C-alpha positions in Angstrom: 171.6 406.6 -10.4 174.5 408.8 -9.3 174.3 412.4 -9.9 177.5 414.5 -11.5 178.1 415.8 -7.8 178.0 412.3 -6.5 180.5 411.0 -9.2 183.0 414.0 -8.5 182.7 413.4 -5.0 183.7 409.8 -5.3 186.6 410.7 -7.7 188.0 413.5 -5.3 187.8 411.1 -2.3 189.5 408.4 -4.1 192.3 410.8 -5.5 192.9 411.9 -2.1 193.7 408.5 -0.8 195.7 407.5 -3.9 197.6 410.5 -4.0 198.2 410.3 0.0 199.7 406.8 -0.6 201.7 407.1 -3.7 202.4 410.9 -4.3 201.8 412.8 -7.3 204.2 411.0 -9.5 203.2 407.6 -8.3 199.5 407.9 -8.5 197.7 406.6 -11.4 194.4 407.6 -12.9 193.5 404.1 -13.6 193.8 403.2 -10.0 191.7 406.3 -8.9 189.2 405.4 -11.4 189.1 401.9 -10.1 188.8 402.9 -6.4 186.0 405.6 -7.1 183.9 402.9 -9.2 184.0 405.0 -12.5 185.9 404.6 -15.7 188.9 406.5 -16.7 187.0 408.6 -19.2 184.7 409.7 -16.6 187.7 411.3 -14.7 188.9 413.1 -17.7 185.3 414.4 -18.5 185.4 416.2 -15.1 189.2 417.2 -14.9 191.3 417.8 -17.8 194.4 416.2 -16.3 196.0 414.5 -13.5 197.5 417.8 -12.7 194.2 419.6 -12.5 192.6 416.9 -10.3 195.7 417.2 -7.9 195.3 421.0 -7.9 191.6 420.4 -7.0 192.6 418.3 -4.0 195.2 420.8 -2.6 192.6 423.7 -2.8 190.3 421.5 -0.8 192.5 421.6 2.0 192.0 425.2 2.5 188.3 425.6 3.5 187.0 429.0 2.7 186.2 431.0 5.8 183.1 433.1 5.8 185.2 435.7 7.9 187.6 437.0 5.1 190.7 438.1 6.7 190.9 441.4 4.8 187.5 442.2 6.3 188.9 442.2 10.0 190.4 445.6 9.5 186.9 447.1 8.9 185.3 445.3 11.8 187.8 445.8 14.6 189.6 448.6 16.2 191.9 446.8 18.7 195.2 445.4 17.1 194.9 442.4 19.7 191.6 441.7 18.4 192.6 441.9 14.7 195.5 439.6 15.5 193.4 436.9 17.4 190.9 437.0 14.9 193.1 436.6 12.0 194.8 433.7 13.7 191.4 432.1 14.3 190.3 432.6 10.9 193.6 430.9 9.5 193.1 427.9 11.8 189.4 427.6 10.8 190.6 427.4 7.1 192.7 424.4 7.6 190.7 421.1 7.2 190.6 419.2 10.3 191.3 415.6 10.8 192.2 414.4 7.5 195.2 411.8 7.2 195.2 412.5 3.5 195.8 416.3 3.8 198.7 415.7 6.2 200.3 413.0 4.1 200.0 415.0 0.9 201.2 418.5 2.2 204.2 416.8 4.1 205.1 415.0 0.9 204.9 418.4 -1.1 207.1 420.1 1.7 209.7 417.5 1.3 209.9 417.6 -2.4 209.5 421.4 -2.5 208.1 421.2 -6.0 205.7 423.4 -7.9 202.6 422.5 -6.0 204.3 423.3 -2.7 205.3 426.6 -4.0 201.5 427.2 -4.9 200.4 426.3 -1.6 202.9 428.5 0.1 202.4 431.6 -2.3 198.7 431.3 -2.5 197.6 430.5 1.0 200.6 430.9 3.5 202.8 433.9 2.6 199.6 436.3 2.3 198.5 435.1 5.6 202.1 435.6 7.0 202.3 439.2 5.7 198.8 439.9 7.2 199.9 439.0 10.7 203.0 440.8 10.5 201.3 443.9 9.3 199.0 443.7 12.1 201.9 443.5 14.6 203.9 446.2 13.1 200.8 448.5 13.2 200.0 447.5 16.7 203.5 448.4 17.7 203.4 451.8 15.8 200.3 453.0 17.6 201.7 451.8 20.8 199.2 449.0 21.5 201.9 446.3 21.4 205.3 446.8 22.9 208.6 446.4 20.8 209.2 442.5 21.1 212.7 441.5 22.2 212.5 439.0 19.5 212.4 439.7 15.6 208.7 440.0 14.5 209.3 437.5 11.8 210.1 434.9 14.2 207.1 435.6 16.2 204.9 435.3 13.0 206.7 432.1 12.1 205.8 430.7 15.5 202.3 431.4 14.9 202.5 429.5 11.6 204.4 426.7 13.1 201.8 426.1 15.7 198.7 426.5 13.5 199.9 424.9 10.0 202.6 422.6 10.9 201.1 421.4 13.8 198.2 420.1 11.7 200.5 418.7 9.1 202.5 416.6 11.6 199.5 415.2 13.1 199.7 412.1 10.7 203.3 411.5 11.8 202.1 410.8 15.4 198.8 409.0 14.8 200.2 405.6 15.6 202.4 406.8 18.6 201.9 406.7 22.3 201.8 410.3 22.7 199.2 411.1 19.8 196.5 411.7 22.4 198.7 413.9 24.4 199.4 416.0 21.4 196.1 415.9 19.7 193.2 415.6 22.3 189.7 416.0 21.2 189.8 419.8 22.0 193.3 420.1 20.5 192.2 423.3 18.4 190.8 425.2 21.4 193.9 424.2 23.6 196.2 425.2 20.8 194.5 428.7 20.3 194.2 429.4 24.1 198.1 428.6 24.2 199.0 431.0 21.3 196.9 433.9 22.9 198.8 433.2 26.0 202.2 433.3 24.4 201.4 436.3 22.2 200.0 438.3 25.2 203.5 437.7 27.1 205.3 438.7 23.9 203.4 441.6 22.8 200.9 443.1 25.3 202.3 445.7 27.7 
């Protein structure tokens, strides 16, 4: 007999697949229930509405990192170390290798709806501000050079590589260049590349 946790896990996985295939508007609770092997009432027992179920799916894309970004300031002195640890932390928070995540977030970005704004405002903007603050403080104390490019573009470059690189994975899965763009050690390659780029831009 399935436990509540098993049932919730099946519902969430089925919901991820259905939302990825049809989007929020096109997804039907009946189909989620059918794919999960439960009845519709069971879904509403665990989740009050389709919106709450969808919110739960979106939250699951951003895995809680044991290294909380706000703790980095207390644990490091070098602004370069603060910056690189912050980037690694953000990268580790993004759920890896999930086609459903890529599809759902890509849909939200295109629609620019309320759920996308929740993702942006809850997860991305606070991290954006944190990275920008670290760079600004590093410049103020003389550890970083004043960049030739606007700081905001440097910060957005970091996010483009870490966040949008992950989201676009699904777009290239069936292409001939997928293995080149996303080799098995792609996260290490990405983070090493960002470190190289930022050293060139920021370090004296």
